[in-house]
C-alpha positions in Angstrom: 2.3 -88.9 19.1 3.1 -90.3 15.7 5.4 -88.3 13.4 2.8 -88.0 10.7 0.2 -86.5 13.2 2.9 -84.0 14.5 3.8 -82.9 10.9 0.2 -82.3 10.2 -0.3 -80.2 13.3 2.8 -78.1 12.4 1.5 -77.6 8.8 -1.9 -76.4 10.1 -0.2 -74.0 12.6 2.0 -72.5 9.8 -0.9 -72.1 7.5 -2.8 -70.2 10.3 0.0 -67.8 10.9 0.5 -67.1 7.2 -3.2 -66.6 6.8 -3.3 -64.1 9.6 -0.3 -62.2 8.1 -2.1 -62.1 4.7 -5.1 -60.6 6.2 -3.0 -57.6 7.4 -1.7 -57.3 3.9 -5.0 -57.4 2.0 -5.2 -54.6 -0.6 -7.9 -52.4 0.9 -6.8 -49.2 -0.9 -5.7 -47.7 2.5 -2.0 -48.4 2.6 0.4 -46.1 4.5 1.6 -44.8 1.2 -1.9 -44.2 0.0 -2.9 -42.5 3.2 0.2 -40.2 3.1 -0.6 -39.3 -0.5 -4.2 -38.5 0.4 -2.9 -36.3 3.2 -0.6 -34.5 0.9 -3.4 -33.8 -1.5 -5.7 -32.3 1.0 -6.1 -28.5 0.4 -4.3 -26.3 2.7 -6.1 -23.7 4.8 -6.0 -20.2 3.3 -3.8 -17.5 4.8 -6.3 -14.6 5.7 -5.3 -10.9 5.9 -7.4 -7.8 5.9 -7.5 -4.5 4.1 -9.2 -1.3 5.3 -9.6 1.1 2.3 -11.6 4.2 1.6 -13.9 3.0 -1.1 -16.4 5.8 -0.4 -16.2 9.3 0.9 -13.6 12.0 0.2 -10.6 9.6 -0.4 -12.5 7.1 -2.6 -10.5 8.2 -5.7 -7.5 6.8 -3.9 -9.1 3.7 -2.2 -10.9 2.3 -5.3 -7.7 1.6 -7.3 -6.1 0.2 -4.2 -9.0 -2.3 -4.0 -8.7 -3.0 -7.7 -5.0 -3.9 -7.5 -5.3 -6.1 -4.4 -8.1 -8.1 -6.0 -6.1 -8.5 -9.3 -3.0 -9.6 -7.5 -4.8 -12.1 -5.1 -6.2 -13.8 -8.2 -2.7 -14.0 -9.7 -1.1 -15.3 -6.5 -3.7 -18.0 -6.3 -3.7 -19.1 -9.8 0.1 -19.6 -9.3 -0.4 -21.9 -6.4 -0.9 -19.5 -3.5 1.7 -19.0 -0.8 3.6 -22.3 -0.3 0.4 -24.1 -1.3 -1.9 -22.0 0.9 -4.5 -19.9 -0.9 -4.4 -16.2 0.0 -7.7 -14.6 1.1 -7.9 -10.7 1.6 -11.1 -9.4 3.3 -11.6 -5.9 2.3 -13.5 -3.4 4.4 -14.7 0.2 3.5 -13.8 2.8 6.1 -15.8 5.5 4.0 -12.9 8.0 4.6 -13.9 8.1 8.2 -11.9 7.5 11.3 -14.6 5.8 13.3 -15.5 3.4 10.5 -11.8 2.5 10.2 -11.7 1.6 13.8 -14.9 -0.6 13.4 -13.5 -2.3 10.3 -10.2 -3.1 12.1 -12.0 -4.5 15.1 -14.1 -6.7 12.8 -11.2 -8.0 11.0 -9.3 -8.9 14.1 -12.1 -10.2 16.2 -14.3 -12.0 13.6 -12.1 -12.8 10.8 -8.9 -13.6 12.8 -6.6 -12.0 10.1 -2.8 -12.4 10.2 -2.2 -8.8 9.2 -3.9 -5.7 8.0 -3.2 -3.5 5.0 -4.4 0.1 5.2 -5.9 2.5 5.6 -5.8 4.7 2.7 -5.7 7.9 4.8 -3.5 9.1 7.6 -6.3 9.8 10.1 -7.8 6.4 9.7 -4.4 4.7 9.8 -3.5 6.4 13.1 -7.0 5.7 14.6 -6.5 1.9 13.9 -3.4 1.8 15.9 -5.0 1.0 19.3 -6.6 -2.2 17.9 -3.5 -3.1 16.0 -1.3 -2.8 19.1 -3.8 -4.8 21.3 -4.0 -7.6 18.9 -0.2 -7.5 18.3 -0.6 -7.9 14.4 1.2 -6.1 11.7 -0.3 -3.2 9.8 1.0 -1.9 6.4 -0.4 1.6 5.8 -1.1 3.1 2.4 -1.0 6.7 3.7 1.9 9.0 3.3 2.2 11.1 6.4 5.4 11.2 8.4 3.6 10.6 11.6 2.7 7.1 10.6 6.2 5.7 10.9 7.7 8.8 12.5 5.8 8.0 15.7 7.5 4.6 15.6 5.4 1.6 16.4 7.2 -1.8 15.8 3.9 -3.2 14.2 3.3 -0.5 11.7 4.9 -0.2 8.2 4.3 2.2 5.4 4.4 2.0 1.6 4.1 5.6 0.2 7.1 8.0 0.5 6.6 9.8 3.7 5.8 13.5 3.7 9.3 14.2 5.2 10.9 12.9 1.9 8.5 14.6 -0.4 8.5 18.0 1.5 12.4 17.9 1.3 12.4 17.2 -2.5 9.7 19.8 -3.0 11.5 22.6 -1.1 14.9 21.8 -2.7 13.1 22.3 -6.1 11.5 25.6 -5.0 14.9 26.9 -3.7 16.5 25.9 -7.1 13.8 28.0 -8.8 14.5 31.0 -6.8 11.2 31.1 -4.9 11.2 32.7 -1.4 7.7 33.4 -0.4 5.4 30.5 -0.1 1.6 30.7 0.1 0.6 27.4 1.8 -2.8 25.9 1.4 -3.6 22.5 3.0 -6.5 20.2 3.5 -8.0 19.6 6.9 -7.0 16.0 7.2 -4.2 14.1 8.9 -2.2 14.1 5.7 -2.7 17.8 5.2 -1.9 18.7 8.8 1.3 16.6 8.6 2.4 18.3 5.5 1.6 21.8 6.9 3.7 21.2 10.0 6.7 20.0 8.0 6.6 22.8 5.5 6.4 25.4 8.4 9.3 23.7 10.2 11.5 23.3 7.1 11.0 26.3 4.9 13.5 28.6 6.6 16.2 26.0 6.1 15.8 26.5 2.3 15.8 30.3 2.6 12.0 30.6 2.3 9.2 32.1 4.3 5.6 31.0 4.6 3.8 34.3 4.0 0.3 32.9 4.3 -0.9 29.5 5.8 -4.5 28.6 4.7 -6.6 25.5 5.2 -9.6 24.0 3.4 -12.0 21.2 4.3 -12.4 18.2 2.0 -16.0 19.0 1.4 -15.3 22.7 0.5 -16.4 23.7 -3.1 -14.8 27.1 -3.2 -11.3 28.3 -2.0 -11.3 31.8 -3.4 -11.3 33.2 0.2 -8.1 31.4 1.1 -6.4 32.1 -2.2 -7.2 35.8 -2.1 -5.4 36.0 1.3 -2.5 34.2 -0.3 -2.4 36.6 -3.2 -2.6 39.6 -1.0 0.3 38.3 1.1 2.6 38.5 -2.0 3.3 34.8 -2.3 5.6 34.0 -5.3 4.5 30.3 -5.3 1.5 28.5 -4.0 2.2 25.2 -2.3 -0.8 22.9 -1.8 -0.5 19.8 0.5 -3.6 17.8 -0.3 -5.0 14.5 -1.6 -8.8 14.7 -1.7 -10.9 15.4 -4.7 -11.5 18.9 -3.7 -7.9 19.7 -4.5 -8.7 20.3 -8.1 -10.8 23.4 -7.1 -7.6 25.2 -6.0 -6.2 25.7 -9.5 -9.5 26.6 -10.9 -10.0 29.3 -8.3 -6.3 30.6 -8.8 -7.2 31.0 -12.6 -10.4 32.9 -11.6 -8.4 35.3 -9.4 -5.8 35.9 -12.1 -3.0 34.6 -9.8 0.3 34.4 -11.6 2.2 32.4 -8.9 2.8 28.8 -10.0 1.0 25.9 -8.2 3.1 23.2 -6.7 1.4 20.2 -5.1 2.1 17.2 -2.9 2.3 13.5 -4.0 -1.3 13.3 -2.8 -2.5 14.6 -6.3 -0.3 12.3 -8.2 -3.3 11.0 -10.3 -4.8 11.8 -13.7 -8.1 12.5 -12.1 -6.7 15.8 -10.6 -5.6 16.9 -14.0 -8.9 16.0 -15.7 -11.0 17.7 -13.0 -9.0 20.9 -13.0 -8.8 21.0 -16.8 -6.7 23.8 -18.4 -6.1 25.3 -14.9 -3.9 22.4 -14.0 -1.4 23.2 -16.7 2.0 23.8 -15.2 1.2 22.3 -11.8 4.4 20.6 -10.4 4.7 17.7 -7.9 7.2 15.2 -6.7 6.1 11.5 -6.5 7.1 8.1 -7.5 8.2 6.9 -10.9 5.1 4.9 -11.9 3.4 7.8 -13.8 6.4 7.7 -16.2 7.9 4.2 -16.1 10.9 5.2 -18.2 12.1 7.1 -15.0 12.9 3.6 -13.4 15.5 3.1 -16.3 14.5 1.0 -19.3 15.5 -2.6 -18.8 15.9 -2.3 -15.0 14.1 -4.5 -12.5 11.9 -1.5 -11.5 10.9 -0.9 -15.1 10.1 -4.6 -15.6 8.0 -4.8 -12.5 6.2 -1.4 -13.3 5.4 -2.1 -17.0 4.2 -5.7 -16.3 1.9 -4.3 -13.5 0.6 -1.6 -15.9 -0.1 -4.2 -18.6 -2.0 -6.6 -16.2 -4.0 -3.7 -14.7 -5.0 -2.4 -18.2 -6.0 -6.0 -19.3 -8.1 -6.6 -16.2 -9.9 -3.2 -15.9 -9.8 -1.9 -19.4 -7.7 1.2 -18.6 -4.2 1.9 -17.2 -3.7 2.8 -13.6 -3.9 6.6 -13.5 -2.3 7.3 -10.2 0.3 6.2 -7.8 -2.2 4.9 -5.3 -2.9 1.4 -6.7 0.9 1.0 -6.6 0.8 1.6 -2.9 -1.6 -1.2 -2.4 0.5 -3.5 -4.7 3.5 -2.9 -2.5 1.6 -3.3 0.7 0.3 -6.6 -0.4 3.5 -8.1 -1.7 5.5 -6.9 1.4 3.2 -9.2 3.4 3.1 -12.0 0.8 6.8 -12.2 0.3 7.4 -12.3 4.1 4.9 -15.2 4.4 6.7 -17.1 1.6 9.9 -17.0 3.7 8.2 -18.4 6.9 7.7 -22.0 7.9 4.3 -23.6 8.3 2.3 -22.5 11.4 3.8 -19.0 11.7 2.1 -16.4 13.9 1.3 -12.7 13.3 4.3 -12.0 15.5 6.5 -14.1 13.2 5.1 -12.3 10.2 5.8 -8.8 11.8 9.5 -9.9 12.3 9.8 -11.1 8.8 8.3 -8.0 7.2 10.9 -6.1 9.1 13.6 -8.2 7.5 12.6 -6.9 4.0 15.8 -5.9 2.2 15.9 -4.5 -1.3 12.3 -5.5 -2.4 11.5 -3.7 -5.7 8.0 -2.5 -5.6 6.0 0.0 -7.6 6.8 2.9 -5.2 10.6 2.1 -5.3 12.9 -0.2 -3.4 12.1 -1.0 0.2 14.5 -1.8 2.9 13.1 -1.9 6.4 15.1 -2.0 9.7 14.4 -2.0 13.4 14.2 1.8 13.3 12.9 2.5 9.8 9.5 1.0 8.7 9.2 3.3 5.6 12.3 2.1 3.9 12.3 4.6 1.1 14.7 7.3 0.0 14.6 10.4 -2.2 16.0 8.4 -5.0 12.6 6.9 -5.3 11.0 10.3 -6.3 10.9 12.2 -9.5 9.5 15.6 -10.5 6.4 16.0 -12.7 4.7 18.9 -14.4 1.2 19.0 -16.0 1.7 19.7 -19.7 -0.9 19.0 -22.5 -3.4 17.5 -20.0 -1.1 14.8 -18.5 1.7 14.4 -16.0 5.1 14.7 -17.7 8.6 14.3 -16.3 10.1 17.5 -15.0 13.1 18.4 -17.0 
């Protein structure tokens, strides 16, 4: 073959190879870099959790502000970019202050909505009734109810944001002892919260040098407690201790006034809301309770982290709903939500509910509305008596106890 012919063939072959290579490099808009960029910009799937709250029924005055604050904070979290880029979705179910409906709501959230965790319920009875479903699904639950039994009957899946009855009963009895009271007239509501407080007071009173001289109960639907209070008055009680949370609690001070009872009224943290004071009117004056610091934010210490968190929360709630939060209960929901959210932030992509439970348990020094939370393998309440302060109704509002 002649040299010129060979050279021509080589040139044709080179051009074919180069042409093939160029076809692979054609700018089609689908380069590896472009594809990776597109993948990075794809929205991430939401993290979905559930909340079972008492939006109707006897505990609605507790559950409605809990719902308000969850919705407010979810919007805030998502506006800030979500949780490591994942939007947060909270599916809220109403248990109507009813045990059976709490169970049905929990089943729905687990089986239909496939939630990673559940916040709630508002009440003790509902919280405890949900436990079977929680345990079967192996997902974490953060309760917003205050009974000791919730974390006292320890379940590794269950956490709690309010101060337990054990903490509040101890603080309350210490106060009564310091005031020189010795004869307690006890009146409690017929709910899980009331029964829990009733048992603790009866077990603990003697240790503080006091005797329960009368032990009375009322139902959340009762409209008159003069019968129970007449018995307490006849027993010679020098203080009336009411362990309750439902709206009917405000009837007790009214009936005490009608009966001319001179013994002071001391309540539980379950009435730590302005609604109780407004409903009871002048009869509420002088009522004493021990609860968290949110009702008087200066109690956190002006300039402290707690004060900053609390005042920021109050300002945002007021702007969103046109009025300040008037109870401790919205704060319990704030704490419950952020205990879950902060744990999620610390986890890698693809975490499970079991991973989330483990991470919630690692919470150490979280500054919430209720106080500072530190959980452990044996303590899923994480609060101390330092997170409580005393209040007394004066001038139609809760004021710090001097």
